[in-house]
N, C-alpha and C positions, 0 to 999 in steps of 0.2 A: 460615337465610335467611328474611326476611319474605316475606309473600304478594306484596307489590308487587315486591320485588326478584326473586322467583322468576318472576313473569310477565315482567318486563323481560328477565331472562336468557333465557327461552324465546323471546321475540320476536327478540332479537339472534341467538340460535342459528338460528332459522328463517330469518332474512335471510341469514346466512352460508351456510346449507345451500342456499338457492335459487340462490346463485351458483355452487355447486360440484357440483350434481347432474349425473350423466350423462344423456344424452338420453332413455334409456328410463325415467328416474325424474323427468323434468323437471316433472311435474304434481304434485309434492309441495306440500303446504300451505306457505304462506310467512308464517305468523303469523295468518292469518285462515282460518276454515273455508270450504269451498266454498259457493257461493250456495245459498240455500234454494229448493227447487223447489215450484211451486204445482200446482194441478190434481188434488189427491189428498186423502184424509182417512183417518184411522185409526178403525176401528170396533171397540169392545170385543166380542169373541165370548164370553169367559168370564173369570172372575177367581177368585182364592182359593188359588192354589198359592204356598207360601212359597219364595221364591227359585228359580223355575223355571230349568232349565239347558238341557235339550235336548228336542226334539220329534220324534216319528216317526208318520207317518200310517198308519192301518190301511186295509184294502181297502174297508171300509164307510163311509169318510169320517170316522170317529172318529180320535182321536189319543191317543197315550201321551206324557205329559210328565213328565220327571224333576224332582225337587226336590233342590237341592244338599244339603239337610238329611237326605236319605236315603230319601225316600218316592217312590212312583210314582203317577201320577194318570191317569185316562182322561177325555177330553172326551166328555160326553154332552149334545149340544145346547148349552145355555148354562151348564152346570154341570160341575165337575170332581168325580169320585169317586175315592177312594183305592183303589189296587190292591195286594193282598197280594203280598209278595215272599217266596216260600217257598224258603228255603235261601240267601238272600243272605249273603255273608260280612260280618263286622263292618266297618263303614264308618268311616274316619277323616275327621271333618268339621272339623278344625282349619284356620283360615285359608282358603285357596282350595280345600281338599279337600272331598270329598263325593261324592254320586252325580252323575255328570257327563253324558256324552252317551248317546244311545240310537239304535239303528238296527235295522230288521227285515231278516231274510234275504230277498234279492230273489227267490229261488225260491219263497217262501211268500206272495207277493202274492196277495191274495184268498182265501187259505186260512183256515179257521176257527181254526186253532191255529198261528200263525206263531212262528218262532224269534226271540227278542228278544236283542239284544246290547247291553251297557251297559259304559261305563267308570266306574270307581269308584276312589277312593283308599282303600287298606287299610293297616293297620299301626298304629303309635303315633306320638306326636310325636317320638320319638327315632329311629324307623326306619319309613319309609312309602314307598309306591310307587304308581304307576298300574297298575290291574289290569283285565283284560277278562273279563267274565262273560257267560254265555249261559243262557237258560231258554226256556220255552215259555209263551205267553200263551193261556189256555184260554177267554178271554172275560170272566173275573172276576178271575183272579190269574195271576201268573207262577210256574210250578212247575219243580221240578228244576233250580234254578239251580246252575251249576257254573263253576268258574274255568278259563278256557281259557289265559290268559297273564298273567304278572306281569313287570313291568320288573325286570331282573336286579339293578340297583343300588339299595340302600336309600338314602334321604336323611332328613334331619331337618327339622323345622319344617313350616310349612303353605304354602309358596310353590310355585308353578309345577308343576302337574301336567299341563297341557294341559286337555282332550284332546278331539279330535273323531274321529268315525268316518265312513268313506265307502266304499261298495261300488264296485268296478270291474266293467266288463262281463264280465271273465273269471271272475267269482265270487270274487275275492280281496278282502280287506278292508284298507283303509288306516286306521291308527290313529296319531294324533299324540301325542308324548310330549315334555313340556317339559324344560328344562335342569336343573331342581332348585331354583333360587333365586338370590338376589342376594348379593354380597359383604356380610359376611365369611364366609358359609356355605361350607364346604369339604366335599368328598366325596373321601375318600382323601387323596392328596397334592396336590390342586389345588383351586382355586375351583370351586364347583358349575358356574358358567357355562362354564368351560373344558371340561367334559365333552361339550359339543356338538361338539367337534372330536376326541373320543376314539371311535374305531371299535370299541372293546372294551366300550362301554356303550350302552344304548338311549336314554339321556338326550339331549334336544336333537335328536330325529330324527322322521321319519315311518316307521312300520313297515308292511310289507306281509305279511299273514298269510293262511293258508287259513281256511276257515270253522270249522276245529277249533282255531285258534289256533297253528298250526305255521308255520314259515317258508315263505312262498310260493316256489316254484321260480323261478329267474331273477332274483332281486334282484341288481343289478349290482355293488353295493359289496362283496358277499361275496368276489369275486375279488380285492379289494384289502385283504383282511384284516379286514373289518368283520363284526360279528355277522350271522348269516344273515337276520335279520328286517328289517334296515335297508334302506329304500328310498331315502331322501334324508336329509341331515344338515345340521348347522350352523344349526339353528333355535333360537330362544330360548323362545317360549311361544305355540304355535299355538292359536288360539281359534276359527278359522273354516276350513272345508275343504269345497270344492264342486267338482263336475265339470260342465262345459258339455256338455249332452246333444247338442248339434249338432256342435261341433268336437272334443269329447273332451278338451279342455284341463282340467288340474287347477289350481285356484286355492287359495291359502291366505293367511289374514291372521294376523299374529303381533304380539304386544306387543313393542315395543322396550324399552330401558331408559327413561331420562328423555328422552322424545321419541323420534322415529324408528320409530314403528309402520310395518309394511310390508304391502303386498299383493304376493305372489309368484306367478309362474307356475312351478309345481313340475314337475320332470321326474325320471324315474328316474335315480338315481345322482348327482343334483345336490348340490353343497355350497353352502349359502346364507350361509356366512361367519361366523356368530355364534361367538364374540365378536371375531374378528379383523376383521370387516367390519360396520359399523353406521352408522346416521345419528343415533344417540342418544348420551346422556351418562350418566355415573355418577350415581346418585341423590344420593350424599353430596358428592362433589367437584365435580360438574357438568362434569367434564372429559370429552372425547370418549372413547367406548369403541371402539377399533379405528380402521381407516381406512375411507374411503368406498368404495374399490375395492381389491380384492386379486386378483391374478392367479389364475385357475383357479376363482374363486368367482363365483356368480351374483348379480347386482344385482337389487334389487326393481323391480317395475313401477311402484309408487308408494311413496314414503316420506312419512308424515304427521308434520309437526311444526307445532304441538303435537299431542300424542297423543290420538286419539279413543278409545283402548282398544278396538280392534275385537274383536267377539265375534259368532259366527254369520256364515254366508256362504251366499249363493245366487246362481246364475246364472239369470236369469229367462227362461223359454221359454213362458210362458202367453199366453192370448189376451185377458185382461181389460184390459190396458193395452198394446196392441201396440207403442207407441213405445219401451217398455222392453225389448223382446226382445233378448237377447244381452248385456244389461248385468249387471254384478256388483253385488250389494247386500250391504253389510257393516254389521252392527249396531255401535253405539258405546255403550260403558258410560259413559265419562267425558263424551263429547260429547252423549250422550242423543239420538242421531239414528241415521239409516240413511244411509250414504254410497252414492250411486249412481256407479259407475265405468263410463264408456262406452268400449267397445272397437270397433276396426274388425275387418274380416274376418280380418286377420292376427294378432289378439290384442294389438295395440298400443293403449295407452290414449290416447284422444282428448279426454277431458273428465271433469269431475266435477260433481255437485251433491249436495244433501242433503235428506233428509226429516226435518224437525224433529219428533221424537216427544215430547220433554219428559220422558221416563223413561229409565232405564238399559236399553239393549237388549242382552239376553243371547244370543238366537238369532234367526236369520232363515231362513225356509224357504218354498219354494213349495208350496202345497197341491195335492192332486189335482184340485181344482176350478179351477185356473189362477190363483188369487189369491196374492198375497204375504202372508205372515204374520210376526209378530214376537212374541217373548216378552219381557216386561219383568222386570228383575231387582229385585224389591222384596218386602217382606213379604206384600203382597197382590198377587202377580204376575198379570199379565194376558196373555191371548192376543189380539192385535190383528190384524184383517184390513185390508189396505190396498186401498182402492177408489178409482176415479176420481171426480172431483167436478166 
Protein backbone atom coordinates (compact mmCIF):
# COMPACT_ATOMS: atom_id res chain seq x y z
CA UNK A 1 0.00 0.00 0.00
CA UNK A 2 1.39 3.44 -0.90
CA UNK A 3 2.06 6.04 1.78
CA UNK A 4 -0.89 8.14 0.53
CA UNK A 5 -3.28 5.19 0.48
CA UNK A 6 -2.07 4.16 3.94
CA UNK A 7 -2.83 7.60 5.39
CA UNK A 8 -6.22 7.65 3.66
CA UNK A 9 -7.07 4.21 5.04
CA UNK A 10 -6.17 5.35 8.54
CA UNK A 11 -8.31 8.48 8.21
CA UNK A 12 -11.30 6.40 7.09
CA UNK A 13 -10.75 3.94 9.92
CA UNK A 14 -10.51 6.80 12.40
CA UNK A 15 -13.76 8.33 11.20
CA UNK A 16 -15.55 4.99 11.45
CA UNK A 17 -14.09 4.41 14.90
CA UNK A 18 -15.31 7.79 16.14
CA UNK A 19 -18.86 6.79 15.26
CA UNK A 20 -18.69 3.49 17.13
CA UNK A 21 -16.75 4.19 20.31
CA UNK A 22 -18.45 3.50 23.62
CA UNK A 23 -18.98 6.47 25.91
CA UNK A 24 -15.88 5.85 28.04
CA UNK A 25 -13.65 5.89 24.94
CA UNK A 26 -15.40 8.72 23.12
CA UNK A 27 -12.35 10.98 23.32
CA UNK A 28 -10.39 8.89 20.83
CA UNK A 29 -8.57 10.78 18.13
CA UNK A 30 -10.60 11.04 14.93
CA UNK A 31 -7.84 11.39 12.37
CA UNK A 32 -6.30 14.54 13.87
CA UNK A 33 -4.07 14.71 16.97
CA UNK A 34 -5.30 16.63 20.00
CA UNK A 35 -4.70 20.38 19.95
CA UNK A 36 -1.20 21.56 20.80
CA UNK A 37 -0.90 23.11 24.25
CA UNK A 38 0.96 26.38 24.83
CA UNK A 39 2.56 27.91 27.92
CA UNK A 40 5.43 25.46 28.40
CA UNK A 41 8.83 24.63 26.98
CA UNK A 42 11.27 21.73 27.07
CA UNK A 43 14.77 22.39 28.42
CA UNK A 44 17.58 19.92 27.75
CA UNK A 45 19.07 18.77 31.06
CA UNK A 46 21.63 16.37 29.58
CA UNK A 47 22.21 14.31 26.45
CA UNK A 48 24.41 11.52 25.17
CA UNK A 49 22.65 8.23 26.04
CA UNK A 50 22.10 6.03 23.01
CA UNK A 51 18.40 5.09 22.83
CA UNK A 52 17.50 5.71 26.48
CA UNK A 53 14.57 3.61 27.68
CA UNK A 54 13.80 4.09 31.38
CA UNK A 55 14.67 6.43 34.24
CA UNK A 56 14.70 6.07 38.03
CA UNK A 57 15.46 8.89 40.44
CA UNK A 58 17.90 8.49 43.32
CA UNK A 59 17.34 10.14 46.69
CA UNK A 60 20.07 12.74 46.05
CA UNK A 61 18.40 14.08 42.90
CA UNK A 62 20.54 12.14 40.45
CA UNK A 63 18.95 9.64 38.11
CA UNK A 64 19.77 6.26 36.59
CA UNK A 65 18.90 5.90 32.90
CA UNK A 66 18.91 2.66 30.92
CA UNK A 67 20.02 2.41 27.31
CA UNK A 68 18.23 -0.11 25.12
CA UNK A 69 21.61 -1.20 23.81
CA UNK A 70 22.51 -2.63 27.22
CA UNK A 71 24.26 0.06 29.25
CA UNK A 72 23.25 2.02 32.35
CA UNK A 73 24.03 5.69 32.90
CA UNK A 74 23.86 8.11 35.83
CA UNK A 75 22.91 11.75 35.54
CA UNK A 76 25.54 13.94 37.19
CA UNK A 77 24.48 17.54 36.75
CA UNK A 78 24.45 18.12 33.00
CA UNK A 79 26.31 14.96 31.96
CA UNK A 80 25.70 11.21 31.84
CA UNK A 81 28.36 8.79 33.10
CA UNK A 82 28.22 5.07 32.37
CA UNK A 83 27.60 2.74 35.31
CA UNK A 84 29.21 -0.71 35.43
CA UNK A 85 26.71 -3.59 35.54
CA UNK A 86 28.42 -6.37 37.49
CA UNK A 87 26.83 -9.75 36.76
CA UNK A 88 24.24 -8.65 34.18
CA UNK A 89 23.09 -11.65 32.13
CA UNK A 90 23.68 -11.60 28.38
CA UNK A 91 21.22 -9.17 26.81
CA UNK A 92 19.33 -9.88 23.59
CA UNK A 93 19.21 -6.55 21.76
CA UNK A 94 17.51 -7.59 18.52
CA UNK A 95 14.54 -5.54 17.31
CA UNK A 96 12.66 -4.09 20.27
CA UNK A 97 14.72 -6.06 22.79
CA UNK A 98 17.42 -4.74 25.09
CA UNK A 99 17.83 -3.21 28.53
CA UNK A 100 14.38 -1.80 29.23
CA UNK A 101 12.82 -0.35 32.38
CA UNK A 102 14.35 0.43 35.77
CA UNK A 103 12.94 1.02 39.26
CA UNK A 104 14.41 1.38 42.75
CA UNK A 105 13.05 -0.47 45.76
CA UNK A 106 10.77 2.00 47.59
CA UNK A 107 12.13 0.95 51.00
CA UNK A 108 15.57 2.12 49.90
CA UNK A 109 14.64 5.72 49.17
CA UNK A 110 17.43 7.95 50.45
CA UNK A 111 19.71 5.02 51.28
CA UNK A 112 23.27 5.11 49.89
CA UNK A 113 23.00 1.60 48.39
CA UNK A 114 19.51 1.12 46.94
CA UNK A 115 18.31 -2.08 45.31
CA UNK A 116 17.89 -1.62 41.57
CA UNK A 117 15.35 -3.60 39.51
CA UNK A 118 15.58 -3.78 35.71
CA UNK A 119 13.72 -5.56 32.93
CA UNK A 120 15.81 -6.95 30.12
CA UNK A 121 15.33 -9.25 27.14
CA UNK A 122 17.50 -12.35 27.36
CA UNK A 123 18.13 -15.33 25.11
CA UNK A 124 18.66 -15.55 21.36
CA UNK A 125 16.79 -14.59 18.23
CA UNK A 126 15.31 -18.11 18.21
CA UNK A 127 14.30 -18.22 21.89
CA UNK A 128 14.01 -15.08 24.05
CA UNK A 129 11.93 -13.69 26.87
CA UNK A 130 11.48 -10.71 29.22
CA UNK A 131 13.53 -11.10 32.41
CA UNK A 132 13.57 -9.25 35.75
CA UNK A 133 16.96 -8.70 37.41
CA UNK A 134 18.00 -7.01 40.65
CA UNK A 135 21.29 -5.61 41.94
CA UNK A 136 22.59 -2.99 44.37
CA UNK A 137 23.86 0.43 43.31
CA UNK A 138 26.90 1.37 45.42
CA UNK A 139 27.24 4.88 44.02
CA UNK A 140 29.48 3.88 41.12
CA UNK A 141 28.29 0.52 39.84
CA UNK A 142 25.48 -2.00 40.19
CA UNK A 143 26.80 -5.12 41.89
CA UNK A 144 25.53 -8.61 42.64
CA UNK A 145 23.03 -8.63 39.79
CA UNK A 146 20.80 -11.69 39.94
CA UNK A 147 17.85 -12.93 37.94
CA UNK A 148 14.60 -12.83 39.94
CA UNK A 149 12.07 -13.82 37.29
CA UNK A 150 11.86 -15.02 33.68
CA UNK A 151 8.77 -15.17 31.51
CA UNK A 152 7.99 -18.85 31.24
CA UNK A 153 7.34 -18.97 27.49
CA UNK A 154 10.14 -18.47 24.97
CA UNK A 155 9.41 -16.63 21.75
CA UNK A 156 11.41 -15.95 18.61
CA UNK A 157 12.22 -12.67 16.90
CA UNK A 158 12.62 -9.18 18.30
CA UNK A 159 9.03 -7.98 18.74
CA UNK A 160 6.95 -7.09 21.79
CA UNK A 161 8.73 -7.48 25.11
CA UNK A 162 7.00 -4.65 27.01
CA UNK A 163 8.05 -3.79 29.66
CA UNK A 164 7.41 -1.40 32.53
CA UNK A 165 7.83 -1.67 36.30
CA UNK A 166 5.68 -0.09 39.01
CA UNK A 167 5.83 -0.47 42.79
CA UNK A 168 2.57 -0.64 44.72
CA UNK A 169 2.08 0.70 48.27
CA UNK A 170 1.97 -2.86 49.68
CA UNK A 171 5.56 -3.44 48.53
CA UNK A 172 4.70 -5.61 45.55
CA UNK A 173 5.96 -4.96 42.03
CA UNK A 174 3.93 -4.76 38.82
CA UNK A 175 5.75 -5.86 35.67
CA UNK A 176 4.18 -5.68 32.22
CA UNK A 177 4.90 -8.38 29.63
CA UNK A 178 3.89 -8.06 25.98
CA UNK A 179 2.17 -10.66 23.80
CA UNK A 180 5.25 -11.79 21.85
CA UNK A 181 4.71 -10.37 18.38
CA UNK A 182 2.61 -9.95 15.25
CA UNK A 183 1.33 -12.55 12.78
CA UNK A 184 2.62 -14.77 11.30
CA UNK A 185 4.70 -15.34 14.46
CA UNK A 186 3.43 -18.38 16.34
CA UNK A 187 4.15 -19.66 19.82
CA UNK A 188 3.21 -23.28 20.22
CA UNK A 189 -0.03 -24.06 18.40
CA UNK A 190 -1.38 -20.51 18.17
CA UNK A 191 -0.48 -17.03 16.95
CA UNK A 192 1.70 -15.17 19.41
CA UNK A 193 -0.93 -12.47 19.92
CA UNK A 194 -3.47 -15.11 21.00
CA UNK A 195 -1.29 -15.91 24.02
CA UNK A 196 -2.70 -12.78 25.69
CA UNK A 197 -5.88 -14.80 26.35
CA UNK A 198 -3.94 -17.86 27.54
CA UNK A 199 -3.86 -18.01 31.34
CA UNK A 200 -1.11 -20.63 31.20
CA UNK A 201 1.46 -18.12 29.90
CA UNK A 202 2.79 -14.78 31.17
CA UNK A 203 2.61 -13.22 27.71
CA UNK A 204 0.19 -10.33 27.26
CA UNK A 205 -0.26 -9.64 30.96
CA UNK A 206 0.70 -7.51 33.94
CA UNK A 207 2.40 -9.56 36.66
CA UNK A 208 2.38 -8.79 40.37
CA UNK A 209 5.49 -10.04 42.15
CA UNK A 210 7.16 -9.86 45.53
CA UNK A 211 10.45 -8.00 45.77
CA UNK A 212 12.15 -11.39 45.37
CA UNK A 213 10.38 -12.08 42.08
CA UNK A 214 7.90 -14.60 43.49
CA UNK A 215 4.13 -14.58 42.87
CA UNK A 216 2.56 -11.98 45.15
CA UNK A 217 -0.21 -13.39 47.33
CA UNK A 218 -3.78 -12.55 46.39
CA UNK A 219 -3.48 -12.28 42.62
CA UNK A 220 -7.16 -12.87 41.70
CA UNK A 221 -6.76 -14.71 38.40
CA UNK A 222 -4.95 -17.61 40.07
CA UNK A 223 -8.32 -18.84 41.33
CA UNK A 224 -9.44 -19.03 37.69
CA UNK A 225 -6.54 -21.22 36.63
CA UNK A 226 -4.06 -18.53 35.65
CA UNK A 227 -0.37 -18.61 36.44
CA UNK A 228 0.02 -17.26 40.00
CA UNK A 229 1.99 -14.16 38.92
CA UNK A 230 -0.72 -12.80 36.60
CA UNK A 231 -2.51 -9.69 37.89
CA UNK A 232 -4.33 -8.62 34.69
CA UNK A 233 -4.44 -10.02 31.17
CA UNK A 234 -5.47 -9.37 27.57
CA UNK A 235 -2.77 -6.76 26.91
CA UNK A 236 -0.87 -6.38 23.64
CA UNK A 237 2.27 -4.34 24.39
CA UNK A 238 2.25 -2.11 27.47
CA UNK A 239 4.86 0.65 27.24
CA UNK A 240 3.58 2.94 30.01
CA UNK A 241 2.54 2.14 33.58
CA UNK A 242 1.83 4.66 36.35
CA UNK A 243 -0.03 5.05 39.63
CA UNK A 244 -1.96 8.15 40.65
CA UNK A 245 -0.56 8.93 44.12
CA UNK A 246 -3.79 10.65 45.14
CA UNK A 247 -6.49 8.23 43.97
CA UNK A 248 -4.37 5.10 43.82
CA UNK A 249 -5.61 4.30 40.30
CA UNK A 250 -3.29 2.36 38.01
CA UNK A 251 -3.01 3.54 34.41
CA UNK A 252 -1.37 1.81 31.46
CA UNK A 253 -0.78 2.70 27.83
CA UNK A 254 -0.30 0.01 25.24
CA UNK A 255 0.45 -0.20 21.56
CA UNK A 256 -2.43 -1.45 19.48
CA UNK A 257 -1.83 -3.03 16.09
CA UNK A 258 -2.38 -0.77 13.04
CA UNK A 259 -4.03 2.06 14.96
CA UNK A 260 -5.96 1.65 18.18
CA UNK A 261 -3.38 2.49 20.84
CA UNK A 262 -4.99 2.55 24.28
CA UNK A 263 -5.02 4.22 27.67
CA UNK A 264 -6.44 1.77 30.19
CA UNK A 265 -7.50 2.06 33.81
CA UNK A 266 -6.12 -1.24 35.08
CA UNK A 267 -7.70 -3.22 37.89
CA UNK A 268 -6.69 -6.50 39.49
CA UNK A 269 -8.18 -9.45 37.65
CA UNK A 270 -9.21 -7.41 34.62
CA UNK A 271 -9.18 -8.77 31.09
CA UNK A 272 -8.47 -6.02 28.54
CA UNK A 273 -9.52 -8.07 25.56
CA UNK A 274 -6.54 -8.37 23.22
CA UNK A 275 -6.82 -9.75 20.56
CA UNK A 276 -10.56 -10.46 20.84
CA UNK A 277 -11.24 -6.77 21.49
CA UNK A 278 -9.37 -3.95 19.77
CA UNK A 279 -9.76 -0.63 17.96
CA UNK A 280 -6.90 -1.40 15.58
CA UNK A 281 -6.37 -3.34 12.35
CA UNK A 282 -4.02 -6.03 11.08
CA UNK A 283 -0.78 -4.58 9.71
CA UNK A 284 -0.89 -6.56 6.47
CA UNK A 285 -4.59 -6.87 5.66
CA UNK A 286 -5.79 -3.65 7.36
CA UNK A 287 -8.81 -5.63 8.49
CA UNK A 288 -10.08 -5.03 12.07
CA UNK A 289 -8.59 -7.22 14.79
CA UNK A 290 -11.40 -8.38 17.06
CA UNK A 291 -14.53 -6.46 18.03
CA UNK A 292 -14.79 -3.06 19.69
CA UNK A 293 -16.61 -4.51 22.69
CA UNK A 294 -16.66 -8.04 24.08
CA UNK A 295 -18.75 -9.04 27.08
CA UNK A 296 -16.69 -9.46 30.23
CA UNK A 297 -13.73 -7.50 28.92
CA UNK A 298 -12.74 -3.97 29.86
CA UNK A 299 -12.81 -1.16 27.30
CA UNK A 300 -10.08 1.49 27.12
CA UNK A 301 -10.56 4.94 28.58
CA UNK A 302 -9.05 6.35 25.38
CA UNK A 303 -8.37 4.72 22.01
CA UNK A 304 -6.02 6.69 19.76
CA UNK A 305 -6.33 6.44 15.97
CA UNK A 306 -3.93 7.16 14.30
CA UNK A 307 -1.43 5.65 16.71
CA UNK A 308 0.90 7.93 18.68
CA UNK A 309 2.87 4.80 19.76
CA UNK A 310 2.60 5.62 23.48
CA UNK A 311 5.65 4.99 25.65
CA UNK A 312 6.26 6.14 29.20
CA UNK A 313 3.51 7.35 31.52
CA UNK A 314 3.15 9.65 34.51
CA UNK A 315 0.33 11.07 36.60
CA UNK A 316 1.38 14.59 37.52
CA UNK A 317 1.15 15.58 41.18
CA UNK A 318 3.82 18.28 41.30
CA UNK A 319 3.63 21.98 42.10
CA UNK A 320 5.54 23.47 39.16
CA UNK A 321 2.49 23.66 36.88
CA UNK A 322 -0.49 23.36 39.26
CA UNK A 323 -3.08 23.30 36.45
CA UNK A 324 -1.66 19.95 35.34
CA UNK A 325 -2.18 18.16 38.65
CA UNK A 326 -4.07 14.92 38.28
CA UNK A 327 -3.55 14.72 34.51
CA UNK A 328 -2.02 11.69 32.82
CA UNK A 329 1.00 12.33 30.56
CA UNK A 330 1.86 9.78 27.87
CA UNK A 331 4.97 9.94 25.71
CA UNK A 332 4.60 9.35 21.97
CA UNK A 333 7.20 7.65 19.77
CA UNK A 334 5.50 8.02 16.39
CA UNK A 335 3.67 11.23 17.33
CA UNK A 336 6.86 12.80 18.77
CA UNK A 337 4.84 14.41 21.51
CA UNK A 338 3.47 14.02 25.03
CA UNK A 339 -0.29 13.54 25.29
CA UNK A 340 -1.97 15.15 28.29
CA UNK A 341 -5.18 13.37 29.27
CA UNK A 342 -7.39 15.32 31.66
CA UNK A 343 -9.39 13.37 34.24
CA UNK A 344 -12.19 14.27 36.60
CA UNK A 345 -12.34 13.18 40.24
CA UNK A 346 -13.97 9.88 39.26
CA UNK A 347 -11.19 9.03 36.80
CA UNK A 348 -13.27 9.77 33.70
CA UNK A 349 -11.50 11.37 30.74
CA UNK A 350 -12.72 14.93 30.10
CA UNK A 351 -10.22 16.19 27.53
CA UNK A 352 -6.86 15.91 25.78
CA UNK A 353 -4.13 18.14 24.45
CA UNK A 354 -0.53 17.60 23.45
CA UNK A 355 2.96 18.92 24.07
CA UNK A 356 4.77 18.91 20.71
CA UNK A 357 8.29 17.71 21.54
CA UNK A 358 9.57 17.07 18.00
CA UNK A 359 11.51 13.94 19.04
CA UNK A 360 10.45 10.35 19.76
CA UNK A 361 9.50 10.28 23.46
CA UNK A 362 10.39 6.98 25.14
CA UNK A 363 9.67 7.73 28.81
CA UNK A 364 7.86 10.34 30.89
CA UNK A 365 8.35 10.65 34.63
CA UNK A 366 7.83 13.21 37.37
CA UNK A 367 11.07 14.10 39.13
CA UNK A 368 11.52 14.53 42.88
CA UNK A 369 11.71 18.29 42.28
CA UNK A 370 8.11 18.39 41.00
CA UNK A 371 8.98 18.88 37.34
CA UNK A 372 7.86 16.62 34.50
CA UNK A 373 10.72 14.97 32.57
CA UNK A 374 10.97 13.11 29.26
CA UNK A 375 13.55 10.84 27.62
CA UNK A 376 13.95 11.07 23.84
CA UNK A 377 14.55 7.88 21.87
CA UNK A 378 17.45 8.72 19.57
CA UNK A 379 21.14 7.96 19.09
CA UNK A 380 21.99 11.05 21.15
CA UNK A 381 19.14 10.68 23.61
CA UNK A 382 18.18 13.63 25.79
CA UNK A 383 16.65 14.15 29.19
CA UNK A 384 14.19 17.04 28.93
CA UNK A 385 12.64 19.06 31.75
CA UNK A 386 9.21 20.55 31.06
CA UNK A 387 8.82 24.02 32.54
CA UNK A 388 6.19 26.76 32.43
CA UNK A 389 6.76 29.58 29.98
